[in-house]
Phi, psi and omega in degrees: 000129181282170185300317181299319179293320179296315179297314179301318180295320180293320177297315179300315180299317178295318180299314180295318178301323179276001179058044179253146173275165176302317182297317180298311182295317180301317180297315180294328181270000178062040173231170180279155178297323180293322176297315179299316179300317179296320178297312182298330181265008177072018181266352177219143178262114183286147175288165178299322178297319178295318178297320178299314179297320178293320180295322178294314180296328180269355182056048179230141175297142184301325183297337180301330182282348181254347180285146175291323180232098183280036182294130181299339181300336178293339182261359180266133175245111178286146182307322182284348182249012180294141172286138184231145174233121181237123181220116179052043177084345178279130192237114174256135173238127180273121186263346177266150186290334181196186182259017185275349181269188181268352184219152179233136181241136183220160171236130180245127175246120179252118175293164178308134175075014183251165177230152181290330178199158182287319180243134179306138182239149174244164177209164178293148176087181181255156177229138173237131183233145177235125177280117182269326184210135176088192178229142186218147173267130177248117172274118185233101187068241180257002182257154173242126181242138175263122181242141181244167178310131181097341177282152176224163182210146171254130178249116186285165181314127173067005178287125180287137183206159173206153180256132179233124176261102181264004183268181178262006180242159175290158176237136176241126182236129175258128179217153178237141180232134175225128355287162179306134183217001185282000000 
């Protein structure tokens, strides 16, 4: 089976799974129903832009149409299989399977009396963090904020920041960064 036929079959399978008609999907993807039918039957090779429009309409990442095995298991990270970075007691766990998506999710565990870095650092993109356990000081630009379990914060593009655990307990912070930059 050639690539166009494989892509067409995957699009058809997703459409059926979403209980959409050819006409419905074609309308949402801004193509004709006859074009979609030809794509699904491997009789037309869709442009990358058309595949992108179909992926948006089907709410599926575009890369799924190019994988040999679009098994969801590739996107699952089991707790026992997380990639980990441990440096001087500071423990990062990568919660996303790879850097191929638009977002990266991590868990940071700071032992009592530790800091994420000596000097506040900035990075491209935004970060959203949720304090899961403990209390932590966040240096955000020139301000210091005290955050407790359940508090969250958005750190805007290039804002220099660092996490400081001044307590006697560990702190666990769950955070997402877009685009991935860790």
